[in-house]
SERO-4910 file (N, C-alpha, C, O; in steps of 0.05 Angstrom, whole numbers):
BEGIN
 pado doro    nc1    nc2    nc3   cac1   cac2   cac3    cc1    cc2    cc3    oc1    oc2    oc3
  Met    A   -129   -352    367   -131   -346    339   -103   -347    326    -84   -336    337
  Thr    A   -101   -360    303    -76   -361    288    -71   -334    275    -89   -322    264
  Thr    A    -46   -325    276    -39   -300    263    -39   -304    233    -25   -321    223
  Leu    A    -54   -287    220    -55   -288    190    -34   -270    178    -27   -273    154
  Leu    A    -25   -250    193     -7   -230    182     22   -239    183     31   -250    203
  Arg    A     36   -235    161     64   -243    159     82   -219    164    103   -221    177
  Arg    A     75   -195    154     92   -172    157     76   -147    148     56   -149    134
  Leu    A     85   -124    157     75    -99    145     86    -96    118    111    -97    114
  Asp    A     69    -94     98     79    -92     70     83    -63     62    104    -55     53
  His    A     62    -46     66     65    -18     59     46      0     74     25     -9     84
  Val    A     53     25     74     36     46     84     30     64     60     48     73     46
  Ala    A      4     68     54     -4     82     30    -13    111     37    -28    116     55
  Ile    A     -3    129     20     -9    157     23    -22    167     -3    -11    164    -24
  Leu    A    -46    178      0    -61    188    -23    -50    216    -30    -49    233    -12
  Val    A    -42    220    -55    -31    246    -63    -44    256    -88    -55    241   -104
  Arg    A    -43    282    -92    -53    295   -116    -33    292   -139    -41    289   -162
  Ser    A     -8    293   -133     13    292   -153     37    275   -143     49    282   -123
  Thr    A     42    253   -157     65    236   -149     91    252   -152    108    250   -134
  Asp    A     94    267   -173    119    282   -177    124    301   -154    146    304   -144
  Glu    A    103    315   -146    106    334   -123    112    319    -97    130    327    -82
  Ala    A     99    297    -93    104    281    -69    132    270    -68    145    268    -47
  Leu    A    142    262    -92    170    251    -93    190    272    -85    211    266    -75
  Arg    A    185    298    -91    203    319    -83    208    318    -53    230    323    -43
  Phe    A    187    312    -38    190    309     -9    201    283      0    222    282     14
  Tyr    A    189    261     -9    197    234      1    224    225     -9    239    212      6
  Glu    A    231    232    -34    258    226    -44    277    248    -37    298    243    -25
  Gly    A    269    273    -43    288    295    -40    293    303    -11    316    308     -4
  His    A    273    303      5    276    312     33    282    289     52    300    291     69
  Leu    A    267    267     49    272    244     67    293    225     57    304    209     73
  Gly    A    300    226     32    321    209     21    312    181     14    330    164     10
  Leu    A    286    175     13    277    149      5    281    145    -24    279    164    -40
  Arg    A    287    120    -32    291    114    -60    266    103    -73    253     86    -62
  Cys    A    260    113    -97    237    103   -112    245     75   -123    265     72   -137
  His    A    229     55   -117    234     28   -126    220     23   -152    232     12   -171
  Ser    A    194     31   -154    179     26   -179    154     43   -179    145     54   -159
  Ser    A    143     46   -203    118     60   -206    102     45   -228    113     36   -247
  Glu    A     76     44   -224     59     30   -243     32     43   -245     22     56   -226
  Leu    A     19     40   -268     -8     50   -272    -27     26   -270    -23      6   -284
  Ile    A    -47     28   -254    -67      7   -250    -92     18   -263   -104     38   -254
  Pro    A   -102      5   -285   -125     15   -299   -151     15   -282   -168     33   -286
  Gln    A   -154     -4   -264   -177     -4   -247   -168     -6   -219   -160    -28   -210
  Pro    A   -168     15   -204   -185     38   -204   -173     63   -216   -179     86   -207
  Asn    A   -156     61   -236   -144     83   -250   -127    100   -232   -133    124   -227
  Val    A   -105     88   -222    -87    102   -204    -58     97   -213    -52     78   -227
  Arg    A    -41    115   -204    -12    111   -206     -3    102   -178     -7    117   -159
  Leu    A     11     79   -176     22     70   -151     52     72   -153     64     61   -171
  Thr    A     64     86   -134     93     89   -134    103     79   -107     93     86    -86
  Tyr    A    123     61   -108    134     48    -84    162     59    -77    180     60    -94
  Leu    A    164     69    -53    190     79    -43    200     59    -22    185     49     -5
  Asp    A    226     54    -23    239     35     -4    242     48     23    256     68     26
  Ala    A    227     37     43    229     47     70    242     27     88    237     26    112
  Gly    A    260     10     77    275     -9     93    260    -36     94    264    -53     77
  Asn    A    244    -40    115    231    -65    118    202    -64    109    187    -83    114
  Ala    A    193    -43     97    166    -40     85    168    -19     63    188     -5     60
  Trp    A    146    -17     48    145      3     27    128     27     36    110     24     53
  Leu    A    134     50     25    116     73     26    104     74     -1    119     77    -21
  Gln    A     78     73     -3     64     73    -29     50     99    -33     33    108    -16
  Leu    A     56    113    -55     42    137    -62     20    129    -81     24    116   -101
  Val    A     -5    138    -75    -28    131    -91    -39    157   -103    -49    175    -89
  Glu    A    -37    159   -129    -47    183   -143    -71    175   -161    -68    161   -180
  Pro    A    -95    184   -153   -118    178   -170   -115    193   -197   -109    217   -197
  Leu    A   -119    179   -219   -117    191   -245   -144    200   -257   -145    212   -278
  Asp    A   -165    194   -243   -192    201   -250   -205    216   -227   -212    203   -207
  Arg    A   -208    242   -229   -219    258   -207   -247    251   -199   -256    256   -177
  Ala    A   -262    238   -218   -290    230   -212   -291    202   -199   -313    194   -192
  Ser    A   -269    188   -197   -269    162   -186   -273    164   -155   -271    185   -144
  Pro    A   -280    141   -142   -282    142   -113   -257    152    -99   -260    168    -79
  Leu    A   -234    145   -108   -209    155    -96   -205    185   -101   -196    199    -83
  Gly    A   -212    193   -125   -210    222   -132   -229    239   -115   -222    260   -105
  Thr    A   -253    229   -112   -273    242    -95   -264    243    -66   -266    263    -52
  Trp    A   -254    220    -56   -244    218    -29   -222    238    -24   -221    252     -3
  Leu    A   -203    241    -44   -181    259    -42   -192    288    -41   -182    304    -24
  Asp    A   -211    295    -57   -222    322    -57   -236    328    -30   -235    351    -21
  Glu    A   -249    308    -19   -264    312      6   -246    312     31   -251    327     50
  Asn    A   -225    296     31   -209    292     55   -180    302     53   -167    305     73
  Gly    A   -171    308     29   -144    318     25   -124    295     25   -131    272     28
  Glu    A    -99    303     21    -77    284     19    -71    273     47    -77    285     67
  Gly    A    -60    249     47    -51    237     73    -54    207     73    -58    194     53
  Leu    A    -52    196     98    -54    167    101    -79    156     89   -101    166     95
  His    A    -77    136     72   -100    123     61   -105     96     73   -128     89     80
  His    A    -84     79     75    -87     53     87    -60     41     94    -39     51     86
  Ile    A    -61     20    111    -37      4    116    -43    -24    105    -66    -33    105
  Cys    A    -22    -37     95    -25    -63     82     -7    -83     95     17    -78    100
  Phe    A    -17   -107     99     -2   -129    111      1   -151     90    -17   -157     75
  Gly    A     25   -164     90     30   -187     73     18   -211     87     20   -215    111
  Val    A      4   -228     71     -9   -252     81     -4   -275     61      2   -270     38
  Asp    A     -7   -300     71     -3   -323     53    -26   -327     34    -22   -333     10
  Asp    A    -51   -323     43    -75   -327     27    -92   -302     30   -106   -299     49
  Val    A    -91   -285      9   -104   -259     10   -134   -262     15   -146   -249     32
  Glu    A   -147   -279     -1   -176   -281      1   -185   -292     28   -204   -281     40
  Ala    A   -171   -312     38   -178   -323     64   -172   -304     87   -189   -301    105
  Ala    A   -150   -289     85   -143   -270    106   -163   -247    106   -172   -238    127
  Ala    A   -170   -237     83   -189   -214     81   -216   -223     92   -229   -208    106
  Ala    A   -224   -247     85   -250   -257     95   -249   -260    125   -269   -254    139
  Ala    A   -228   -271    136   -225   -276    165   -224   -250    181   -234   -248    203
  Leu    A   -211   -230    169   -207   -204    183   -230   -185    180   -234   -167    197
  Ser    A   -245   -188    159   -268   -170    154   -291   -176    172   -293   -197    183
  Asp    A   -308   -156    175   -333   -160    190   -350   -181    176   -348   -185    152
  Pro    A   -366   -197    192   -382   -218    180   -401   -207    158   -413   -186    161
  Gly    A   -401   -221    136   -418   -213    114   -406   -193     94   -418   -187     74
  Ala    A   -383   -183    101   -370   -163     83   -360   -177     57   -350   -200     58
  Glu    A   -363   -164     35   -354   -174      9   -324   -172      7   -313   -151     13
  Val    A   -311   -193     -3   -282   -192     -8   -278   -187    -37   -287   -203    -54
  Thr    A   -265   -165    -44   -260   -158    -71   -230   -158    -76   -215   -144    -62
  Leu    A   -221   -173    -95   -192   -176   -101   -183   -155   -120   -198   -147   -139
  Gly    A   -158   -145   -116   -146   -125   -134   -117   -134   -139   -110   -157   -136
  Asn    A   -100   -114   -146    -72   -120   -150    -55    -96   -148    -65    -73   -148
  Gly    A    -29   -100   -145     -9    -80   -144     18    -94   -142     20   -114   -128
  Arg    A     38    -84   -155     65    -97   -156     63   -126   -166     79   -143   -159
  Gly    A     42   -132   -182     39   -159   -193     29   -179   -172     31   -203   -177
  Arg    A     18   -169   -150      8   -187   -129    -22   -183   -125    -33   -162   -130
  Val    A    -35   -204   -116    -63   -203   -109    -65   -188    -83    -49   -190    -65
  Ser    A    -87   -171    -81    -91   -157    -56   -121   -154    -52   -137   -158    -70
  Ser    A   -129   -146    -27   -157   -142    -21   -159   -123      3   -143   -125     22
  Phe    A   -178   -105      2   -183    -88     25   -200   -103     45   -216   -120     38
  Val    A   -196    -97     70   -210   -110     92   -231    -91    102   -225    -67    106
  Thr    A   -255   -100    106   -277    -83    116   -282    -91    145   -293   -111    151
  Val    A   -272    -73    163   -275    -78    191   -280    -52    206   -265    -33    204
  Ala    A   -301    -52    222   -309    -28    236   -291    -22    260   -288      1    267
  Gly    A   -278    -42    271   -261    -38    295   -233    -30    290   -216    -33    308
  Ser    A   -226    -20    266   -198    -13    260   -190     15    268   -169     25    261
  His    A   -207     29    283   -202     55    294   -196     76    272   -179     93    274
  Gly    A   -212     73    250   -210     93    228   -189     88    208   -185    104    189
  Val    A   -173     66    211   -152     60    192   -161     39    172   -170     18    180
  Arg    A   -159     45    146   -166     26    126   -144      5    124   -120     12    126
  Leu    A   -151    -20    121   -132    -42    120   -133    -57     94   -155    -59     82
  Glu    A   -110    -67     85   -109    -82     60    -91   -107     66    -73   -106     83
  Cys    A    -96   -128     52    -79   -152     53    -68   -156     24    -82   -152      5
  Thr    A    -43   -163     23    -30   -169     -3    -14   -195      0     -7   -203     22
  Gln    A     -9   -207    -23      5   -233    -24     33   -230    -12     48   -213    -21
  Phe    A     40   -247      7     66   -248     18     84   -266      1     76   -289     -5
  Val    A    107   -256     -7    126   -272    -23    153   -272     -7    166   -251     -6
  His    A    160   -294      5    183   -295     23    208   -284     11    222   -268     23
  Ala    A    215   -293    -13    240   -284    -26    241   -253    -29    260   -240    -21
  Ala    A    220   -242    -40    219   -213    -45    215   -197    -19    225   -175    -17
  Asp    A    201   -209      0    194   -194     24    213   -198     48    214   -181     66
  Val    A    229   -219     47    248   -224     69    276   -229     59    294   -214     66
  Ser    A    280   -249     42    307   -258     34    322   -237     18    346   -234     22
  Asp    A    308   -223      0    321   -205    -19    322   -176     -9    329   -158    -25
  Val    A    314   -170     15    314   -142     25    332   -141     50    334   -160     65
  Ser    A    344   -118     54    362   -114     77    346   -111    103    356   -119    124
  Gly    A    322   -100    102    307    -96    126    313    -69    139    301    -63    160
  Trp    A    330    -54    128    337    -28    139    347     -9    117    354    -19     96
  Leu    A    347     16    123    356     36    103    386     40    107    396     43    129
  Asp    A    400     38     85    429     42     85    435     71     88    426     88     72
  Gly    A    450     78    108    457    106    113    476    117     93    478    142     90
  Asp    A    490    100     78    508    109     57    493    112     31    486     93     18
  Arg    A    487    137     24    471    143      0    489    152    -23    480    167    -41
  Ser    A    514    144    -23    533    155    -43    532    140    -69    542    150    -89
  Asp    A    519    116    -70    519    100    -95    498    108   -114    496     97   -136
***
């Protein structure tokens, strides 16, 4: 089987409050906030923290009645999914998903993405997002700079 995955893109953590989560991830761990955006559908705030060779994504549902808001109320904060960069999101999601699973495209950071529906993932939700070589490899250091003085 040909490998469809190019790199780990991000690890997503579902949170009740982005501001509160940033106090830990920025303040305690020293990760730098790269960007934050509001996605109208599914009505979430996505915040990306630089974790060196991948992103840490904070996912804050802005609608408590939405599926993500309900999931948060039922399961609490924590790991929501891991996401891999791929060349062709739709093809990778279809190839990795269980047979007959519907592929639904979304977005984040201006990139196409899709969740993968697979029973054998040992309880971890998976997502594929568009791999962009310049942004994902050439323009990043691949590690966290220990000098935080700038």
